[in-house]
N, C-alpha and C positions, 0 to 999 in steps of 0.2 A: 366505318363510322361508329359502329357500336363500341368497339374497343376504345376509341378516342373519348367516347362519352364517359366510360368508367375511369379512364385515366384522369380526366378533368375532375370527376367526382372525388377520386382519391386525393388529388392535389388540394381540392377545396376543403376536404375534411382535415387534412394536415394543416392547412392555413388557418382554419378556425381554432385548432389546438394551439398553434403558434400565437394567435391573438390572445388566447386564454393565458398562455405563459407570460405574455407581455403585461397583462393585467396583474398577474401574480407578482411579477418583478416590481411593478410600481407600487404594490401594496406593502412591500417589506419595509417596516418601520423599526422604531426603537425596541419594541417588544421582542423582535427577532433576536437582537443581541442579548436581551435579558434571558431568553430561553436558552441560548447557546451557553451563556455563562453559568446559568443554574445547573444545566446538565453536566457541564464539564467540571464544575467545582464540587460536585456531589461525590464524596469519597466513601461515605458510610452506608449508602443505600443502593437499591437496584433501579434500573430504568425499565419500566414496563409499558408496552404499547397495546392498545386495545381498540377495537372498532367492529362494526357489523357490516355484513354484505361486502360490497366492493371495497368499502373503507377498511374492512377487516383484512381482506387480501392484501391491500396496500400496507396495512399496519405490519403484517408479517415481513414485507419487504423492508420497511423502515427498521424493524428490529434486526434483520440480517445485516443491513448496511451499517447500522450503529456498531454491532458486535464485531464486524470485520475491520472497523476503523478505530478501534481502541476504546469504545464505550460499550461494555457488556450490557446486553439487553435481551429481553424475551417477549414474545407475544402472548397475551392472555385472552382466551376466547371469552367474550362477554357472557355468553350463555352458561358456560362452565363456571364462570365466576359466581353466578347466582346459585350454583349447586355444589358449593364446597371449595372451589378454587380461589375464593376471595382471600383465603388465608395466605395466598402467595404474596399479597400486598402487606408490607409491614412498615414500621416506623422508619423514617428517613428515605423512603422510596419516592421516586418521581413517576407519576402515571400520566401518560399521554393518551388522551381519548380523541379519536378522529371520527367526525360525523358531520356530514353536510348540513343536516337539519338541526343537529344538536339536541333533538328531543326523542331519539330512539329509545323505546321502552327498555330494551336489553341493557342500555348503558346507565339507566337511572339508578340501579342498585350500586354500581361502582361509584357513581358520583356521590351518592349519599354516604357510602362507606368512607370515601376519601375526605368528605367534608367534616365527618365526625372526628377525624384524627388530624390534629393540627400539625403533626410531624410528617404528614404525607403531602407532597406538592402535586396538585392536579393542574395539568396543562391541557387546555381545550383547543382543538383545531376544528373550527366550524365556519360556515358561511351565514349563520343565523344569529344576529346580535341579540335577538329576543329569546333565544333558547335557554333551557335550563343548564346546558353545558357551558355556554358562554358566561352566564351569570354566576355559576358556581365555581368557576375555575380560578385558581390563584394566579396563573398566567394564561393569557388567551391570545390566539392569533386568528384574526378574522380573514377567512378566505374570500376573494372577490367573487361576486356572482358572475358566472360565465355561461355563455350559450353552448349547449351540448352540440357537438358536431354531428353531421349526418342527417338523414331524412327525418323531418318533423322534430328534430332535437329532443328525442325521447330516450336515447341510449346513453348511459353514463360514459362519457368519453373525455370531453374537455375538462370536466370536473375531476376525473380520476387522474388525468395527466398532470394537473397542477398539484394534486396531492402527492403523487410520486416525486415530482420535482422539488416540492417543499421539503419532503423527507431527506432527499439527497442534500439539499442546501443546508439543512440543520446539521445533519450527521457530518458532512465534510467541513463545515465551519467549526464544529467541535474538534474535529481532527486537526484543523489548523491551530485552534486555541491551545490544544494539548501538545502541539509540535510533534504530532505522530507522523513519522517519516517512512520512507521506503523500507528501511531495515526493520522497523516495527511491523509494518504491513506484511512483510515476508514471513514473520513468525506465525501469523494466522493463516497463511496459505502455503504450507510446506510441500504440498503434493500437486500433481497435475501440471498442465501446461503453464499455468500462472506461476506455480512454485519454481519451475525450471527457469522461466523468464526472469525471475527475481533473484536467482542465485548470484551471490557476490564472489569476488576473488577469494575472500577468506573461507568460503564454503568448499573451495576446490583446490586451494594452494597446498604445496608441500610445506610441512611445518618447519620451523626453524631448526629443530633437532635433525631433520632429515635432509635439510638443504646442504649441498656440498660446498662448504666454505674452505678457502685456503688463503694463506698469507701471501702477500704480494712478492716477498723475497724468496719464496720457495722455488726450487728449480723444476723444470718441466718433467724431468725423469721421475721425481717423487710425487708429481701431481697426476700422473696418468691413472693411477688406481682410483683416486678420488673422482676423476672425470667419469668413471663408469658407474659410480654410485647411483642407485635408483633408476638407472637406465635413461637418464635425461640428457646425457652427453653435454653437460654444462658445468662450469665452475664459477662460483661467486668469489671474487678476490677482495680481501680486506687489508687495510693497513694496520699498524700497531695500535691504533685507537679503536679498532674493530669497526671502522667506517668502510662502507663498500666503495671501492675505487674503480672496479672493472669487472668484466665478465669474459669468460673464454669458453668457446664451444669446440666440439670435436672437429667441426668444419674449419675453425680457425687453425687448429693444429695441423690439419692436412694441408692447408694452403701455405703454411710457413715451414713445413718440414724440410724442404730442399733450398730454402732461402738463406739458411745460416749454417755455418760450421759448428760442430759440437752443439747441435740443436738441443739435445736433452739436458745440457748443462746450463742453458740460459735460464735467467730468472723469469718467472711467469709474467711479471709486470711488463716485460719488454715486448710481449706480443699480445697482451690483453686489449680488449676494446674498453677504452676509458668512458667514465660517466654513463653506465648502462641505464636504460629506461626503467623507472620504478613507478609502480601504481599503488594507489591507496587500497587497503584491504577491503574497504566498503564499496569499491567500484563494482558495477555490474560485470559479471563474467563476460557477457556478450560485448561489452565495450572494450574489455581487455583483448578479446579475440579480434576486434576490429583494429586495434592498435598493432597487434602482431601481424595481421594480414597487410596493413598499409605499410609497415616498416620491413616486411618480409623477414621476420624473425620468429623464433619458436618459443622463447622464454622471456619472462619479465620478472624483475625483482619486485618484492612487495614490502611496503612500509605502512606506518600508521602515524596519524597526527602530524603530518607534514615533515616527518623526520626521514627524508628520502635517503640519507646515507646510512641509516640504521635498518638494514634489511631484516625482516622478520620471517621471510619465507620466499618461496619461488612458485610462480604459476607457469605451467607449461601448456602448450597448445593441446597436447594429448589429454590433460586433465579436463579441459573445456569440452573438447569433442566427445569425450567419453560420457559426459553428462548430457549429451544430445543438445548442446547449445550451438547455434549457428548464426 
């Protein structure tokens, strides 16, 4: 019975935070779009986030999310700002201050500093419409008053949840505004599990110079040496227009060796597989591996910009598995 009590208590806390998020969702108005546009269109200045206490911790998270999604940003400790770090804020910068009360003493110096410089845009995030932060901001977003979850509603919980969610909403909306895509995202996450997961075909493919191309009218005898190039056991066959028309693997050769007389004098186009599968260079490598597995093949041609007959490289299953992609 005791376990059930705490299970229900946990569910109730989560539900209260869900209720707070619903209030936040309903509070999003025109100002939200103005903030997204202001941040996204700022080409000459920095984005600086600041806050105190729990809001400061959340501000660090905001800065990290912005930076990883195409909007360079950093967190400024409000206390440090009053002791020399105010110089980090310069003309054309955008400063976001997060404070539930909007009257925190530590933030007042930053507010005054930004107010004196007309070229600095101050964005206030607060739940207090009568606060100095709300009244002094160039753009302001009023957080809904929410009931803190848990016993006696005294621990910052629902309020911090909506702050985190709001930061994600603004940063990811800026990401959409800038058309920041998966390829851009990968540039900021080159290492670790995420970097591996985001590797594309172009990261792992055999380059055009190393791809074993051969003309469709070449005979098999003269093609055998090319087949062994790079150890991939595959040939990409092209016509006189340098368009890819087929593919030939060492397995195809073995299966056809005894089917024809004068086998080695046959033109390679007579035994090639026509219309080989080609994938875009920006496709995720994991997706290319899925195609290989589903088609029971080991190689794919690679193209770009929908030019499927203009092969720019080759991706082999060994390239993908070697990169620890599964």
